[in-house]
C-alpha positions in Angstrom: 69.3 118.6 37.4 70.8 115.8 39.4 73.5 116.8 41.9 77.0 115.5 41.2 79.8 114.4 43.6 83.4 114.1 42.6 85.1 111.3 44.4 88.8 110.9 45.0 89.1 107.4 43.4 92.0 105.0 44.0 90.6 102.0 42.1 90.5 99.9 45.3 87.7 98.2 47.2 86.6 101.1 49.4 86.4 103.8 46.8 84.9 101.5 44.2 82.1 100.7 46.6 81.8 104.4 47.5 80.6 105.2 44.0 77.3 103.3 44.5 77.2 103.9 48.2 77.2 107.7 47.7 74.7 107.5 44.9 72.3 105.5 47.0 72.8 107.7 50.2 72.6 111.1 48.5 70.8 110.6 45.2 73.7 112.3 43.4 75.7 111.1 40.4 79.3 110.3 41.1 82.3 111.4 39.0 85.4 109.4 39.8 88.7 111.2 39.9 92.0 109.3 39.8 95.3 111.1 40.1 98.7 109.5 39.5 101.3 110.9 41.9 103.7 108.1 41.4 102.0 105.5 43.6 102.5 102.7 41.1 100.0 99.9 40.7 97.5 99.8 37.9 97.4 101.8 34.7 95.2 104.9 34.8 93.1 103.6 31.9 92.3 100.4 33.9 91.3 102.5 36.8 89.2 104.7 34.7 87.3 101.8 33.2 86.7 100.2 36.6 85.2 103.4 37.9 82.7 103.5 35.0 81.9 99.8 35.5 81.2 100.5 39.2 78.6 103.1 38.3 80.5 106.4 37.9 78.8 108.7 35.3 82.2 110.2 34.4 85.8 109.2 35.1 88.6 111.9 35.2 92.1 110.6 35.3 95.3 112.7 35.5 99.0 111.8 35.3 100.3 114.3 37.8 103.7 112.8 38.5 105.7 115.6 37.1 103.4 118.2 38.5 103.7 116.6 41.9 107.5 116.4 41.7 107.9 120.0 40.4 105.3 121.9 42.4 105.0 120.0 45.6 108.1 117.8 46.3 110.6 120.4 45.3 109.2 123.1 47.6 109.2 120.5 50.4 112.9 119.8 49.6 113.8 123.5 49.5 112.1 123.9 52.9 113.8 120.7 54.2 110.3 119.7 55.2 110.6 117.1 58.1 107.7 117.0 60.5 109.1 116.3 64.1 112.5 116.5 62.3 111.9 113.1 60.8 108.9 112.7 58.6 109.2 114.1 55.1 105.5 114.9 54.6 104.9 112.0 52.2 101.1 112.0 52.4 100.7 115.7 53.4 102.1 117.1 50.1 100.2 114.7 47.9 96.7 115.8 49.1 96.8 119.4 47.7 97.7 118.2 44.2 94.9 115.6 44.3 92.5 118.2 45.6 93.5 120.6 42.8 92.3 118.0 40.3 89.2 117.2 42.3 88.2 120.9 42.1 89.1 121.0 38.4 86.9 118.0 37.7 84.1 119.4 39.9 84.0 122.5 37.7 84.4 120.6 34.5 81.5 118.2 35.3 79.2 120.6 37.3 79.6 118.9 40.7 78.8 120.6 44.0 80.4 118.2 46.4 83.8 116.6 46.8 84.1 113.1 48.5 87.1 111.4 49.9 87.8 108.1 51.6 89.3 109.4 54.8 88.2 108.4 58.3 87.3 110.8 61.1 90.4 110.1 63.1 93.2 111.1 60.7 94.9 114.1 59.3 93.8 113.5 55.7 90.2 114.5 56.1 91.4 117.9 57.2 93.9 118.2 54.3 91.3 117.2 51.7 88.5 119.5 53.0 90.5 122.6 53.9 92.3 122.4 50.6 89.0 122.1 48.8 87.4 125.1 50.5 90.7 127.1 50.0 90.5 126.5 46.3 86.7 126.5 45.8 84.7 127.9 48.8 81.5 127.0 47.1 82.1 123.3 47.2 81.1 121.0 50.1 82.8 117.8 51.3 81.6 114.4 52.4 83.5 111.3 53.5 81.6 108.0 53.0 83.6 106.2 55.8 83.1 109.1 58.2 79.7 110.5 57.2 77.9 107.7 55.4 78.8 104.7 57.7 80.7 102.8 55.1 82.8 100.2 56.9 85.1 97.6 55.3 82.7 94.8 56.1 79.9 96.7 54.5 82.1 97.5 51.5 82.8 93.8 51.0 79.2 92.8 51.3 78.2 95.6 48.9 80.8 94.7 46.3 79.7 91.0 46.3 76.0 91.8 46.3 76.4 94.1 43.3 79.0 92.0 41.6 81.5 94.9 41.3 84.7 94.2 39.3 87.0 94.5 42.3 88.7 91.9 44.6 87.1 91.5 48.0 89.1 88.7 49.6 92.5 90.4 49.9 93.3 90.9 53.5 96.0 93.5 54.1 96.6 94.2 57.8 98.0 97.6 57.0 96.7 100.9 55.8 99.1 102.1 53.1 99.5 105.4 51.3 102.3 105.8 48.8 103.6 108.1 46.1 106.9 108.9 44.5 108.1 110.9 47.6 107.6 108.0 49.9 105.4 105.4 51.5 103.3 105.5 54.7 102.2 102.4 56.6 100.0 102.2 59.7 97.4 100.2 61.6 97.4 96.4 62.3 100.0 95.2 64.7 101.9 98.5 64.3 99.3 100.1 66.6 101.1 98.4 69.5 104.1 100.7 69.7 106.2 98.0 71.3 106.0 95.8 68.3 108.9 95.9 65.9 108.0 96.3 62.2 108.3 93.0 60.3 109.9 92.6 56.9 106.6 92.7 55.1 106.0 96.3 56.2 108.7 97.5 53.8 108.5 97.8 50.0 110.6 100.8 48.9 113.7 99.8 50.9 115.9 96.8 51.2 117.1 95.6 54.6 120.0 97.8 55.6 121.5 95.1 57.9 123.2 93.3 55.0 123.7 96.1 52.4 125.4 95.8 49.0 128.7 97.6 48.4 128.5 101.3 49.1 127.0 103.5 46.4 128.5 106.9 45.8 126.4 109.6 44.0 127.0 113.2 43.2 123.8 115.3 43.3 123.9 118.6 41.4 121.6 121.4 42.5 120.5 124.6 40.9 118.6 127.0 43.3 117.9 124.2 45.6 116.5 121.8 43.0 118.4 118.6 41.9 119.2 118.9 38.2 121.8 116.1 37.7 122.9 112.8 39.2 126.5 111.9 38.5 126.6 114.5 35.8 123.6 113.2 34.0 120.7 115.7 33.7 117.5 114.8 35.4 114.1 116.3 36.0 112.9 116.5 39.6 110.7 113.4 39.0 113.7 111.5 37.6 115.9 112.6 40.5 113.4 111.3 43.0 112.8 108.0 41.2 116.5 107.3 40.7 117.4 108.2 44.3 114.5 106.0 45.5 116.1 103.1 43.6 119.7 103.7 44.7 119.0 104.8 48.3 116.3 102.2 48.7 118.7 99.5 47.7 120.8 100.6 50.7 117.9 100.7 53.1 118.0 104.5 53.4 114.9 106.3 54.6 113.2 103.9 57.0 111.4 105.9 59.6 109.5 104.5 62.6 107.8 107.4 64.6 105.0 108.2 67.0 103.7 111.5 65.7 101.3 114.1 66.9 98.2 114.1 64.6 96.3 117.3 64.0 93.2 115.8 65.6 95.0 115.5 68.9 96.0 111.9 69.1 99.4 110.3 68.9 99.8 107.8 66.1 102.5 105.2 65.3 103.6 105.5 61.6 106.2 103.7 59.6 107.5 105.5 56.6 109.9 104.7 53.7 111.3 107.7 51.8 114.7 106.8 50.4 114.9 109.4 47.7 113.4 112.1 49.8 115.7 111.6 52.8 118.8 111.3 50.7 118.0 114.4 48.7 117.1 116.4 51.9 120.4 115.3 53.4 122.3 116.6 50.4 120.2 119.8 50.2 120.8 120.6 53.9 124.5 120.3 53.5 124.6 122.5 50.4 122.7 125.1 52.4 125.4 124.8 55.1 127.9 125.9 52.5 125.9 128.6 50.7 123.5 130.3 53.2 124.7 133.2 55.3 124.7 132.4 59.0 121.8 134.6 60.2 119.7 133.7 57.1 120.3 130.0 57.8 119.4 130.4 61.5 116.2 132.2 60.7 115.3 129.6 58.0 115.3 126.8 60.6 112.3 128.4 62.3 110.6 129.1 59.0 111.1 125.5 58.0 109.5 124.2 61.1 106.5 126.5 60.7 106.2 125.7 57.0 106.3 122.0 57.8 103.6 122.3 60.5 101.3 124.2 58.2 101.7 121.6 55.4 101.2 118.7 57.8 98.1 120.4 59.2 96.5 120.7 55.8 97.2 124.4 55.2 99.1 124.1 51.8 97.0 126.9 50.3 96.9 129.2 53.3 98.1 132.8 53.2 100.9 132.2 55.7 102.2 129.1 53.8 102.3 131.2 50.6 104.2 134.0 52.4 106.7 131.5 53.8 107.1 130.0 50.3 108.3 133.4 49.2 111.0 133.5 51.9 112.1 129.9 51.2 112.4 130.6 47.5 114.5 133.7 48.1 116.9 131.7 50.3 117.6 129.3 47.4 119.2 132.0 45.2 122.7 130.7 45.8 121.9 127.0 46.7 123.7 125.6 43.7 126.5 123.2 43.5 127.4 119.5 44.0 127.1 117.3 47.0 128.7 113.9 47.1 126.8 111.3 49.0 127.8 107.8 50.1 124.7 105.5 50.4 125.3 102.5 52.6 123.7 100.5 55.3 120.7 102.7 55.8 122.6 106.0 55.8 123.2 108.8 53.3 126.5 110.4 54.3 127.8 113.6 52.8 131.5 113.2 51.9 132.0 116.2 49.7 130.7 119.6 48.8 131.5 122.2 46.1 129.8 125.4 44.9 130.7 128.5 43.0 128.5 130.3 45.4 130.1 128.8 48.5 130.7 131.1 51.5 133.4 128.7 52.7 136.8 130.4 52.2 139.7 128.0 52.6 142.1 130.9 53.3 140.0 132.1 56.2 139.4 128.6 57.5 142.9 127.1 57.4 145.2 126.9 60.3 148.2 126.4 58.0 150.3 128.8 56.1 148.3 131.2 53.9 145.9 131.9 56.7 144.1 135.2 55.8 142.2 135.5 59.1 143.7 138.3 61.2 143.6 136.7 64.7 144.6 140.0 66.4 141.0 141.2 65.7 139.5 138.5 67.9 140.4 140.0 71.3 138.5 143.3 70.6 135.6 141.4 69.1 135.3 139.2 72.2 135.4 142.2 74.5 132.5 143.9 72.6 130.6 140.7 72.1 130.7 139.8 75.8 130.1 143.4 77.2 126.4 143.0 77.9 126.9 139.6 79.7 129.8 141.2 81.7 127.7 144.1 82.8 124.8 141.7 83.8 127.2 139.5 85.8 128.7 142.5 87.6 125.1 143.6 88.6 124.4 140.1 89.9 127.5 140.3 92.1 126.5 143.7 93.5 123.1 142.4 94.6 124.5 139.1 96.0 123.2 136.9 93.1 126.4 135.8 91.7 127.0 132.1 90.8 127.7 129.6 93.6 131.0 128.2 92.5 131.1 125.6 95.3 128.1 123.4 94.4 129.3 122.2 91.0 126.5 123.9 89.2 126.1 127.4 87.8 
């Protein structure tokens, strides 16, 4: 029986050529797998037909937009997933759902190998291959660009020689990956980190320099998941799409960052994630209102570790699953409304309300009706500072007290 390879197929030049390239290099039949995670572009049926026309023996297509929003974007939102405190894991969270369908197709069509179009310098090769072995240890992985010497020049020559139904003349200076959670742009002149991004880099966001009139939106959450916008019920996918539109029109969510890749190099990336960044801002503020102080402090560390694991391709790892359980538990009371003003590249919180709020007006107010007994504060401070007081007294005894004459302590 002829071996089969399932290929993560985008419908573009490189993966279209990879179908025949893999077959010639390995002797295996290729099954093309196209997964819609909200990247836009061509219809899945058009992509499916092109894969078959390019030599695939089977073509598996999946509309995974709701699955991606519900099972990947929402956990990232609940974890406030921001790598280096800025990047909302746009590409990192899409890889595991794509791999899930690759593995499903491999088992359906009897394939032994998974192929992807990643290079040997990026994070995605790790994400694809570690996720594959985490779900199906029996499968192996290959990368035509990395393992089978498929360059863009060779891809163009191959496509023209074999008369493949794919455009070969389009010259895009950037490498672009996008889905409903955001858009990632790299390479080209962006590799010089002194160069400012030009207008053609952006697609999901309008220029925030000359914004339209401010847009006010009320986001309603239940257990850390957006369920309504301005009182109109939405699914997670609809919430992201609508916030992409509204926040994108205000230029919200433009990110220009030099980040640490898993493979050890620093890389300049430009991201657009209007919906993700606006929703994360709203979610973080609702947590400020509803999470108990020590729980909130501890969650910050969990969020960072969760984000690093996801960025590093460990979505299906045991530690990530354990952290998922903690994050989910923290969302028990993260329900309520957040009012955001979207304007000039910013999503600014201007109001919060929640039946589960830990904010008590009567405790917080300095006006009449104050329920906080200030007489308790003196004794609290004495107990709270006792250990520091004892340590300071010891320093004095041993001649190690602070030098008050130098201006520093």
